[in-house]
VMD Tcl script that draws the C-alpha trace (Angstrom):
set ca {
  {31.51 -21.40 -21.01}
  {34.16 -22.54 -18.62}
  {36.26 -23.85 -21.50}
  {35.98 -20.55 -23.20}
  {37.14 -18.64 -20.03}
  {40.09 -20.83 -19.69}
  {41.01 -20.52 -23.40}
  {40.50 -16.82 -23.35}
  {42.61 -16.36 -20.32}
  {45.45 -18.39 -21.91}
  {45.24 -16.19 -25.00}
  {45.82 -13.27 -22.78}
  {49.34 -14.51 -21.79}
  {50.99 -14.37 -25.28}
  {49.34 -10.95 -25.86}
  {50.85 -9.59 -22.83}
  {54.23 -11.02 -23.69}
  {54.03 -9.24 -27.05}
  {53.03 -5.98 -25.33}
  {55.88 -6.32 -22.90}
  {58.32 -6.95 -25.76}
  {57.07 -3.89 -27.73}
  {57.21 -1.57 -24.70}
  {60.71 -2.83 -23.67}
  {61.90 -2.25 -27.27}
  {60.49 1.23 -27.52}
  {62.30 2.20 -24.28}
  {65.51 0.64 -25.39}
  {65.62 2.44 -28.80}
  {65.42 5.80 -26.91}
  {68.85 7.53 -26.36}
  {70.48 6.37 -23.17}
  {69.32 3.53 -20.88}
  {67.49 3.00 -17.66}
  {70.29 4.51 -15.60}
  {71.11 7.57 -17.76}
  {69.10 9.98 -15.56}
  {70.09 8.11 -12.44}
  {73.75 8.70 -13.11}
  {73.01 12.52 -13.11}
  {71.36 12.31 -9.58}
  {73.89 12.92 -6.91}
  {71.67 11.29 -4.32}
  {72.01 7.80 -6.04}
  {75.12 6.02 -4.99}
  {77.49 4.17 -7.36}
  {76.55 0.90 -5.32}
  {72.88 1.40 -6.21}
  {73.73 1.92 -9.95}
  {75.86 -1.20 -10.00}
  {73.23 -3.31 -8.37}
  {70.71 -2.15 -10.90}
  {73.19 -2.96 -13.68}
  {73.66 -6.52 -12.48}
  {69.84 -7.03 -11.81}
  {68.80 -6.16 -15.35}
  {72.10 -6.94 -17.14}
  {72.31 -3.54 -18.71}
  {75.77 -4.39 -19.86}
  {74.48 -7.42 -21.75}
  {72.78 -7.87 -25.21}
  {69.24 -6.59 -25.70}
  {67.42 -10.05 -25.59}
  {69.26 -10.91 -22.38}
  {68.15 -7.64 -20.72}
  {64.59 -8.40 -21.77}
  {64.71 -11.84 -20.46}
  {66.04 -10.74 -17.05}
  {63.45 -8.03 -16.79}
  {60.67 -10.44 -17.65}
  {62.02 -13.17 -15.50}
  {62.00 -10.73 -12.42}
  {58.40 -9.89 -13.17}
  {57.14 -13.48 -13.59}
  {59.12 -15.25 -10.80}
  {59.29 -12.40 -8.10}
  {56.84 -9.76 -9.20}
  {59.80 -7.42 -9.38}
  {59.11 -4.55 -11.92}
  {62.30 -2.79 -11.18}
  {63.22 0.29 -9.19}
  {62.03 3.89 -9.72}
  {64.88 6.32 -9.65}
  {62.45 9.19 -9.27}
  {60.62 8.12 -6.13}
  {63.46 5.81 -4.90}
  {60.86 3.06 -4.54}
  {59.93 -0.14 -6.23}
  {57.89 0.41 -9.42}
  {54.64 -1.20 -8.17}
  {54.67 1.08 -5.07}
  {55.28 4.07 -7.40}
  {52.35 3.32 -9.67}
  {49.91 2.34 -6.88}
  {51.06 4.50 -4.01}
  {48.19 5.78 -1.83}
  {45.48 3.20 -2.79}
  {45.73 4.51 -6.40}
  {44.70 1.03 -7.92}
  {41.48 0.77 -5.93}
  {40.47 4.39 -6.52}
  {41.22 3.87 -10.30}
  {39.14 0.74 -10.52}
  {36.30 2.32 -8.50}
  {36.23 5.58 -10.64}
  {36.39 3.57 -13.96}
  {33.64 1.02 -13.00}
  {31.27 3.49 -11.45}
  {31.57 5.89 -14.39}
  {31.09 3.02 -16.83}
  {27.95 1.82 -14.86}
  {26.38 5.23 -14.82}
  {27.11 5.75 -18.55}
  {25.13 2.62 -19.47}
  {22.42 3.29 -16.72}
  {21.61 6.63 -18.37}
  {22.60 6.08 -22.06}
  {20.45 3.05 -22.84}
  {17.08 4.52 -21.69}
  {17.88 7.94 -23.13}
  {18.78 6.26 -26.48}
  {15.59 4.23 -26.47}
  {13.53 7.21 -25.72}
  {15.24 9.22 -28.55}
  {14.70 6.43 -31.01}
  {11.06 5.92 -30.15}
  {10.44 9.74 -30.39}
  {12.36 10.27 -33.63}
  {12.39 13.82 -34.96}
  {10.35 15.21 -32.14}
  {11.55 18.13 -30.10}
  {12.82 15.84 -27.35}
  {14.83 13.87 -29.86}
  {16.35 16.98 -31.19}
  {17.35 18.14 -27.72}
  {19.09 14.76 -27.03}
  {20.85 14.92 -30.31}
  {22.12 18.53 -29.63}
  {23.24 17.48 -26.11}
  {24.92 14.50 -27.49}
  {26.93 16.51 -30.02}
  {27.78 18.93 -27.31}
  {29.03 16.19 -25.10}
  {31.34 14.91 -27.93}
  {32.63 18.35 -28.77}
  {33.81 19.45 -25.37}
  {37.10 18.04 -24.24}
  {36.94 16.45 -20.82}
  {39.78 18.48 -19.28}
  {38.15 21.80 -20.46}
  {34.84 20.58 -19.07}
  {36.52 19.80 -15.65}
  {38.09 23.33 -15.59}
  {34.68 25.00 -16.33}
  {32.81 22.87 -13.81}
  {35.37 23.77 -11.07}
  {35.19 27.46 -11.97}
  {31.39 27.38 -11.78}
  {31.34 25.54 -8.47}
  {34.08 27.75 -6.78}
  {33.29 31.21 -8.38}
  {29.59 31.17 -9.29}
  {28.02 28.84 -6.75}
  {30.76 29.61 -4.15}
  {30.62 26.15 -2.53}
  {33.59 27.09 -0.29}
  {31.14 29.47 1.60}
  {29.22 26.33 2.71}
  {32.29 24.42 3.95}
  {32.44 22.27 0.82}
  {35.55 21.54 -1.28}
  {35.96 20.43 -4.86}
  {38.71 18.25 -6.28}
  {40.29 15.21 -4.62}
  {38.46 12.03 -3.92}
  {37.37 13.19 -0.44}
  {38.21 15.75 2.02}
  {41.74 15.27 3.49}
  {40.64 14.50 7.08}
  {38.61 11.46 5.78}
  {41.73 9.71 4.31}
  {42.58 6.85 6.65}
  {39.39 7.29 8.60}
  {37.14 4.25 9.02}
  {34.03 4.03 6.78}
  {31.07 6.00 7.98}
  {27.99 7.65 6.64}
  {29.63 11.09 6.68}
  {32.57 9.71 4.68}
  {30.25 8.09 2.14}
  {28.41 11.32 1.63}
  {31.76 13.14 1.33}
  {32.89 10.79 -1.30}
  {29.67 11.13 -3.24}
  {29.95 14.94 -3.14}
  {33.48 14.74 -4.60}
  {32.68 12.02 -7.10}
  {29.71 13.50 -8.92}
  {31.79 16.08 -10.81}
  {34.24 13.21 -11.79}
  {31.23 11.15 -12.99}
  {29.87 14.07 -14.91}
  {33.13 15.01 -16.61}
  {34.29 11.47 -17.41}
  {30.82 10.17 -18.41}
  {29.73 12.93 -20.59}
  {31.57 12.04 -23.89}
  {31.23 8.35 -23.42}
  {27.50 8.56 -22.65}
  {27.02 10.75 -25.74}
  {28.52 8.09 -27.92}
  {26.42 5.34 -26.33}
  {23.13 7.37 -26.79}
  {23.86 7.94 -30.45}
  {24.78 4.25 -30.96}
  {21.70 3.10 -29.06}
  {19.44 5.39 -30.99}
  {20.78 4.33 -34.42}
  {20.85 0.63 -33.62}
  {17.29 0.63 -32.27}
  {16.01 2.60 -35.35}
  {17.52 0.01 -37.61}
  {16.20 -2.84 -35.56}
  {12.56 -1.34 -35.43}
  {12.45 -1.47 -39.28}
  {13.39 -5.29 -39.51}
  {10.70 -7.73 -40.66}
  {10.44 -9.74 -37.37}
  {9.59 -6.41 -35.45}
  {6.90 -5.68 -38.10}
  {5.59 -9.19 -37.73}
  {5.26 -8.75 -33.92}
  {3.36 -5.54 -34.49}
  {1.06 -7.30 -36.93}
  {0.34 -9.89 -34.39}
  {-1.13 -7.21 -32.15}
  {1.57 -7.04 -29.56}
  {1.59 -3.78 -27.57}
  {4.32 -1.32 -28.77}
  {6.00 -1.46 -25.39}
  {6.40 -5.28 -25.68}
  {7.64 -5.03 -29.32}
  {10.33 -2.32 -28.39}
  {11.58 -3.63 -25.07}
  {11.21 -7.40 -25.50}
  {12.08 -7.81 -29.16}
  {14.00 -4.87 -30.49}
  {16.03 -3.61 -27.54}
  {17.59 -7.01 -26.96}
  {19.13 -7.01 -30.33}
  {19.96 -3.37 -30.61}
  {21.92 -3.34 -27.33}
  {24.46 -5.93 -28.51}
  {26.89 -3.46 -30.08}
  {26.89 -1.44 -26.80}
  {27.86 -4.50 -24.90}
  {30.64 -5.20 -27.46}
  {32.28 -1.77 -27.04}
  {32.21 -1.98 -23.29}
  {35.50 -3.82 -23.58}
  {36.99 -0.63 -25.12}
  {35.16 1.81 -22.79}
  {36.70 0.42 -19.61}
  {40.37 0.81 -20.44}
  {39.59 4.16 -22.12}
  {38.34 5.42 -18.81}
  {41.47 4.14 -16.96}
  {44.19 5.41 -19.38}
  {42.32 8.29 -21.13}
  {41.35 10.27 -18.04}
  {44.90 11.28 -17.06}
  {44.37 15.04 -17.64}
  {41.08 14.97 -15.81}
  {42.66 13.28 -12.95}
  {45.33 15.99 -12.73}
  {42.67 18.78 -12.99}
  {40.41 17.31 -10.34}
  {43.40 16.15 -8.22}
  {42.30 12.44 -8.20}
  {44.48 9.61 -6.80}
  {44.60 7.49 -9.92}
  {47.24 5.29 -11.51}
  {47.08 7.55 -14.56}
  {48.66 10.50 -12.60}
  {51.52 8.24 -11.52}
  {52.04 7.17 -15.15}
  {51.90 10.71 -16.37}
  {54.53 11.82 -13.83}
  {56.75 8.98 -14.98}
  {56.40 10.06 -18.57}
  {57.42 13.56 -17.56}
  {60.40 12.36 -15.68}
  {61.32 9.58 -18.19}
  {61.11 7.03 -15.45}
  {61.44 4.08 -17.70}
  {60.71 1.14 -15.46}
  {57.45 2.83 -14.38}
  {56.60 3.60 -17.96}
  {56.92 -0.05 -19.04}
  {54.97 -1.36 -16.02}
  {52.26 1.21 -16.75}
  {52.01 -0.01 -20.37}
  {51.57 -3.52 -19.05}
  {48.89 -2.44 -16.55}
  {46.84 -0.64 -19.20}
  {47.11 -3.56 -21.64}
  {45.89 -5.92 -18.97}
  {42.93 -3.59 -18.34}
  {42.14 -3.72 -21.98}
  {42.21 -7.48 -22.12}
  {40.15 -7.83 -19.04}
  {37.63 -5.31 -20.40}
  {37.33 -7.31 -23.72}
  {36.84 -10.57 -21.83}
  {34.10 -9.09 -19.60}
  {32.24 -7.71 -22.58}
  {32.19 -11.20 -24.25}
  {30.69 -12.68 -21.12}
  {28.02 -10.02 -21.03}
  {27.23 -10.41 -24.77}
  {26.58 -14.17 -24.24}
  {24.36 -13.32 -21.27}
  {22.35 -10.57 -23.17}
  {21.98 -12.54 -26.43}
  {21.18 -16.22 -25.90}
  {21.94 -17.01 -29.51}
  {25.64 -16.44 -28.79}
  {27.55 -19.54 -27.61}
  {31.25 -19.83 -26.94}
  {31.34 -23.52 -26.37}
}
mol new
graphics top color blue
foreach p $ca { graphics top sphere $p radius 0.5 }
foreach p [lrange $ca 0 end-1] q [lrange $ca 1 end] { graphics top cylinder $p $q radius 0.2 }
display resetview
């Protein structure tokens, strides 16, 4: 396994290199260059513009510019300068603890999706065509049909207008109440975070959980019809043992496989939800950079999301080997 970990980690490097080249090329083929908007900003001095031209060789050929940009990232961790925020790119993307909040929201949502989806999918498959199965199927299609951002707006409206949570001193949106930012961790702060997080988990987890439930149900139904499951039943094993010990372990494999796609989807695909719920995530910084054509931040954001995708796929491979003992990577 250790050899596999090292090999897969090394495979990530050329993939990130390809992504960096593609993202740099896409930015370069756009009209203008890094400094087009900066030249129109009266607050940016000519000395600052000249220093950026020298740093990234903007007056040199394309491959030279790419090499200088990549060299600055690898050797100094320098992703460039944001002309919108007047700060380095990494500070623009991750300002205000955006990275920890992004990771926390993504991982916690993913954990809750699997925590609820697997048992619900098992229950639906073992009660096929019963009223409870039809209810689960209907709710699953409903979760897939409603866009996350629309669900977030409806949920906020219900909490504020119908349930009037403001009358009880409660607020919605944000990751916590403003006076808890910067405060030491306490029970009151944890409770406040949980109050603000449950709408986030509900909105972000609904569509993904619906997909996982349908996938778990279909896989388990297929597995329960296989000969080895019928043989286990013929031997007199209890149905609970047949389902959970023999069938579920094989039916859950596809869910573990797509985990690598679910994680980066939660990170990059929840931008509009983060804006609606006012969440301090990297996606909001990236969306703001897209609106203002902040090219250095855009390229750094593409690398960040690509890295999350590769890490998610690597993590799902490890989990698949742990869930299914037949899988060996050595």
